Structures are given as C-alpha cells and as structure tokens.
C-alpha positions as CSV (number, residue, x, y, z in Angstrom):
1,M,-29.7,45.9,-21.8
2,N,-25.9,45.9,-22.1
3,R,-24.4,44.7,-18.9
4,K,-20.8,44.2,-20.2
5,C,-18.1,45.3,-17.8
6,A,-14.4,45.7,-18.9
7,I,-11.9,45.3,-16.0
8,I,-8.4,46.5,-16.8
9,G,-5.3,45.7,-14.8
10,T,-2.9,43.0,-13.7
11,D,-3.6,43.0,-10.0
12,D,-4.4,39.6,-8.5
13,R,-7.5,41.0,-6.9
14,L,-9.1,41.7,-10.3
15,K,-9.8,38.1,-11.2
16,Y,-11.8,37.8,-7.9
17,L,-13.6,41.1,-8.8
18,Q,-14.5,39.5,-12.1
19,E,-15.7,36.4,-10.4
20,A,-17.8,38.3,-7.9
21,L,-19.5,40.4,-10.6
22,S,-20.2,37.6,-13.0
23,G,-23.6,36.8,-11.4
24,E,-25.1,40.1,-12.4
25,L,-22.8,41.5,-15.2
26,E,-20.8,40.1,-18.1
27,P,-17.3,41.0,-16.9
28,K,-14.2,40.6,-19.0
29,L,-10.6,41.0,-17.7
30,F,-8.1,42.8,-19.8
31,S,-4.7,41.9,-18.1
32,T,-2.6,44.9,-18.9
33,M,-1.3,48.1,-17.4
34,V,-0.8,49.8,-20.8
35,W,-3.4,51.8,-22.7
36,N,-2.3,51.3,-26.3
37,E,-3.9,50.7,-29.7
38,E,-4.3,47.0,-29.0
39,L,-6.2,47.5,-25.7
40,E,-8.4,50.3,-27.1
41,S,-9.3,48.2,-30.1
42,A,-10.2,45.3,-27.8
43,I,-12.3,47.5,-25.5
44,N,-14.2,49.0,-28.5
45,E,-14.9,45.5,-29.9
46,F,-16.2,44.4,-26.5
47,E,-18.5,47.5,-26.3
48,P,-18.8,47.6,-22.5
49,K,-21.3,49.7,-20.6
50,I,-19.0,49.7,-17.6
51,I,-15.2,50.1,-17.4
52,F,-13.2,49.4,-14.3
53,F,-9.8,51.0,-14.2
54,P,-7.0,49.7,-11.8
55,I,-6.0,51.5,-8.7
56,H,-2.7,52.8,-10.2
57,A,-2.4,54.8,-13.4
58,L,-2.1,53.0,-16.7
59,K,0.9,53.7,-18.8
60,M,-0.4,55.9,-21.6
61,E,0.8,55.1,-25.2
62,R,-2.2,56.9,-26.7
63,P,-5.0,59.2,-25.5
64,F,-8.1,57.7,-23.9
65,S,-10.9,57.1,-26.3
66,L,-13.7,55.1,-24.8
67,P,-16.6,53.5,-26.7
68,E,-19.9,55.3,-26.8
69,T,-21.5,52.3,-25.1
70,C,-19.6,53.2,-21.9
71,D,-21.6,55.3,-19.5
72,V,-20.1,54.2,-16.1
73,V,-16.5,54.4,-15.2
74,F,-14.8,53.2,-12.0
75,V,-11.5,54.9,-11.3
76,G,-8.8,54.3,-8.6
77,K,-6.3,57.1,-8.2
78,K,-7.0,60.3,-10.0
79,Y,-4.5,61.3,-12.7
80,E,-4.4,63.9,-15.5
81,E,-5.1,61.6,-18.4
82,M,-8.4,60.6,-16.9
83,E,-9.8,64.2,-16.9
84,L,-11.4,63.9,-20.3
85,V,-13.1,60.7,-19.4
86,C,-14.3,62.1,-16.1
87,N,-15.7,65.3,-17.6
88,H,-17.8,63.5,-20.2
89,P,-21.4,64.9,-19.7
90,N,-23.1,61.5,-20.3
91,R,-20.8,59.4,-18.2
92,K,-21.0,58.6,-14.5
93,V,-17.6,58.4,-12.8
94,Y,-17.0,56.7,-9.4
95,Y,-13.8,56.9,-7.5
96,Y,-13.9,53.7,-5.6
97,L,-10.9,54.6,-3.4
98,E,-13.1,57.2,-1.8
99,D,-15.8,54.7,-0.7
100,E,-15.8,55.0,3.1
101,Q,-16.9,51.5,3.7
102,W,-14.2,50.1,1.4
103,I,-11.5,52.3,3.0
104,W,-12.2,50.9,6.5
105,D,-12.6,47.3,5.3
106,N,-9.4,47.6,3.3
107,A,-7.7,49.1,6.4
108,N,-8.5,45.9,8.3
109,L,-6.9,43.8,5.6
110,T,-3.9,46.1,5.5
111,A,-3.4,45.6,9.3
112,E,-3.7,41.9,9.0
113,G,-1.5,41.9,6.0
114,F,1.2,43.8,7.9
115,I,1.1,41.3,10.7
116,N,1.6,38.5,8.1
117,Y,4.4,40.5,6.5
118,F,6.2,41.0,9.8
119,Y,6.0,37.3,10.7
120,L,7.4,36.2,7.3
121,N,10.2,38.8,7.1
122,E,11.2,39.4,10.7
123,K,10.5,35.8,11.9
124,Q,9.8,37.2,15.4
125,A,6.8,37.5,17.6
126,I,5.0,40.8,17.9
127,Y,4.4,40.4,21.6
128,D,6.5,42.8,23.7
129,K,7.9,44.6,20.6
130,Q,7.7,48.3,20.3
131,F,6.0,49.9,17.3
132,I,5.9,53.6,16.5
133,I,3.1,54.3,14.1
134,T,3.2,57.6,12.2
135,G,-0.2,58.6,11.1
136,Y,-3.5,57.9,12.8
137,G,-5.9,57.6,9.9
138,R,-7.9,54.4,9.2
139,V,-4.9,52.2,8.6
140,G,-3.0,53.7,11.6
141,K,-6.0,53.1,13.9
142,R,-6.6,49.5,12.7
143,L,-2.8,48.7,13.0
144,A,-2.6,50.2,16.5
145,F,-5.6,48.1,17.6
146,A,-4.3,44.9,16.1
147,L,-0.8,45.2,17.4
148,H,-1.9,46.2,20.8
149,H,-4.1,43.1,21.1
150,L,-1.1,41.0,20.2
151,G,0.8,42.4,23.1
152,A,2.9,45.0,21.3
153,K,3.9,48.4,22.8
154,V,2.3,50.9,20.5
155,I,3.3,54.6,20.2
156,I,1.3,56.9,18.0
157,S,3.0,59.9,16.5
158,V,1.1,62.5,14.4
159,R,1.1,66.2,13.6
160,S,-2.5,66.6,14.5
161,E,-3.1,67.5,18.1
162,H,-6.7,66.2,17.8
163,Q,-5.5,62.7,16.6
164,L,-2.7,62.7,19.1
165,Y,-5.0,63.0,22.1
166,E,-7.6,60.7,20.4
167,A,-4.9,58.0,20.4
168,K,-4.1,58.8,24.0
169,S,-7.7,58.5,25.0
170,Y,-7.7,54.9,23.7
171,G,-4.7,54.0,25.9
172,F,-1.9,54.3,23.4
173,Q,1.4,56.0,24.2
174,I,1.9,59.2,22.1
175,E,4.8,61.2,20.9
176,T,4.7,64.5,19.0
177,F,5.7,64.2,15.4
178,K,8.6,66.7,15.6
179,N,10.1,64.7,18.5
180,V,9.7,61.2,17.2
181,I,13.2,61.0,15.8
182,E,14.9,62.8,18.7
183,K,13.3,60.6,21.3
184,Q,14.3,57.4,19.5
185,K,18.0,56.7,20.2
186,D,18.4,53.0,20.9
187,S,17.2,51.6,17.6
188,T,14.9,49.0,19.2
189,A,11.5,50.2,18.0
190,Y,10.0,49.4,14.6
191,L,8.6,52.4,12.7
192,I,5.4,51.9,10.6
193,N,4.7,54.9,8.4
194,T,1.1,55.4,7.1
195,I,1.5,59.1,6.1
196,P,1.4,59.5,2.3
197,S,4.1,62.2,2.1
198,K,7.8,62.6,2.2
199,W,9.0,63.4,5.7
200,L,11.7,61.0,6.8
201,I,15.4,61.9,6.1
202,N,17.0,58.7,4.9
203,S,19.8,58.8,7.5
204,D,17.2,59.0,10.3
205,A,16.0,55.5,9.4
206,A,18.9,54.2,11.4
207,C,17.1,55.4,14.5
208,F,14.8,52.4,14.1
209,K,15.3,48.7,14.0
210,Q,13.2,48.6,10.8
211,V,11.1,51.0,8.8
212,F,8.0,49.7,7.3
213,D,6.5,52.2,4.9
214,L,2.9,51.4,4.1
215,A,2.1,54.7,2.4
216,S,1.4,54.9,-1.3
217,N,4.1,56.0,-3.7
218,P,6.5,57.8,-3.4
219,G,6.5,56.8,0.3
220,C,8.0,58.8,3.2
221,L,11.7,59.0,2.3
222,L,12.9,62.5,1.5
223,D,16.1,61.6,-0.2
224,S,16.7,59.8,-3.5
225,I,15.5,56.2,-3.8
226,D,19.1,55.3,-4.8
227,N,20.0,56.1,-1.2
228,R,17.4,53.9,0.3
229,P,18.4,52.6,3.8
230,E,19.0,48.9,4.3
231,N,16.5,48.7,7.1
232,Y,13.7,50.4,5.0
233,V,11.0,48.5,3.1
234,H,8.2,50.0,1.1
235,A,5.4,47.5,1.7
236,T,2.4,48.7,-0.3
237,S,-0.7,46.8,-1.5
238,L,-0.6,44.3,1.4
239,P,-4.3,43.2,1.0
240,G,-3.6,42.3,-2.6
241,M,-0.3,40.6,-1.7
242,F,-1.7,38.3,1.0
243,F,-5.5,38.3,0.6
244,P,-6.3,38.8,-3.1
245,Q,-9.6,37.0,-2.9
246,D,-10.9,39.0,0.1
247,A,-9.6,42.2,-1.3
248,G,-11.1,41.5,-4.7
249,Y,-14.5,40.8,-3.1
250,L,-14.3,44.1,-1.1
251,I,-13.8,46.0,-4.4
252,A,-16.7,44.1,-5.9
253,T,-19.0,45.1,-3.0
254,S,-18.1,48.8,-3.6
255,V,-18.8,48.4,-7.3
256,Q,-22.1,46.6,-6.7
257,T,-23.2,49.2,-4.2
258,Q,-22.5,52.1,-6.5
259,L,-24.3,50.4,-9.5
260,A,-27.3,49.8,-7.3
261,L,-27.3,53.5,-6.4
262,L,-27.0,54.5,-10.0
263,E,-29.9,52.2,-10.9
264,G,-32.0,53.8,-8.2
265,E,-31.4,57.3,-9.8
266,K,-33.1,56.2,-13.0
C-alpha cells in the first residue's frame, strides 16, 4: 500500500513533522512556498498518497494538478486556488487548523512563545506589568492565565458580553471593547491583540506602551502598513519561532489522528 506523504513548505516545524511521521509513513519534504512546474513535476514523480500543504497559501505560478495517487490532503488556511482540490469526489480533505485539540495545544505554545518574545525584546519582567488582552478565544484565555500566574495585571477587553463576564468570573479585570482606548491615557499598559480583524486606528497605538499583535495577517491595524506605529509589532507564528520541534510534533499528532480515523472508515 502506498504510504508516501509529500510535505510542502519552508516552515521550521515541517522537518519535525516529517520526523514524527517517518515511523508509519514515507514522508518527503519539499521546501518551497511556490507551486510551479518544478514542484508539480517533483510531486507527480514522487506519487504520494497524502499531501500536506503549509498553513499559509502557496504562491501560485500554475493551477493545482495533483497526482491520481493522492487521495488525502491536509490543508492549513482555506484559499480560492484549493477549491478544485477540495471538491474532488475521491479525495479526503482535512483542515488541520480546525482540529480542536491542536488549536488548544497550539494556544499553549503561543502563550509561552509570547512570554519568551516579551523577555527577549522588552528585557523586563512580566511581574506587576499591566497587559490588556483584546479577544478571549483560546489564545487570549491561555495568555491571560499564563501572565496572571507570573504576577501581571491582566485586563480582558472583548465585544462579546458573554466572554467579558466569563473573564470576570475567573478573576480578571474587564473593559468593554468600545472603551478600551478611551480608558487608556497614561501609556503604561501593554496591548496584546488576538482578534483577527482590523480594528485599531494606527494613531491610537500611542495609547499603549507597546502593541503586540498576535492575530494572523493582516493584523489589527486599520491604516496602511506604511504608517505602522513605532511601538507596534506583528508577532505571528510564535510556536514555530520558538518551539519548532514541539509545534511540529503537535501538527503530526493532528495528522496521525485524522489518518487513523480515515483508516477506521474503511
């Protein structure tokens, strides 16, 4: 039975994904973020049963054309060019970023990665610092928990009344989303954004000591990227930056779990 698995991408996590899968599959890493004639030819020659695409979209220099041997595809973020691949009647498609276990485990790595990032770049202790976290999803919750236990003063600010009072029930200070800028006048708090949408006017970044935007592209700034504030950093992919081995193994666990489920369906 063909157990070849093509892994595409340049992320440091992927070599550890390859390592973790090598015990049960025959994985091969194609280190590129461009789908072109060269990559397509190499994939066709390899004849994989499984293809793992990177989290972020590949640069498309030609339309997708996957080998007939491929009947399982792992996809990160959804994008238009993948539609034909995903709609193939004889192909199973798994969006690994929607795996609930992976999401929570990756949120833990993101929180720990942020702490590492803060220490390296701010060269200050977290204890007794004030952090305003916008968003109270998985990453926001794990960040709040970690920072609180390091002695930080944590304020949660969200649009959702449900999440706002959930945060309050766990002992965090809260602030309504519409008031988070108006109430912040002394520029001593750090803002950590986890909301994946544009909401922050660039000039309002000056209300904070530093803005750490952990949301995926395009981040939270409303204005042009050319007008990016000096105290703003878009710190994405923290697990891959600081813990590529751990993060790669987490992805491998998601892949292995899904493959086991697919085998059980046969």
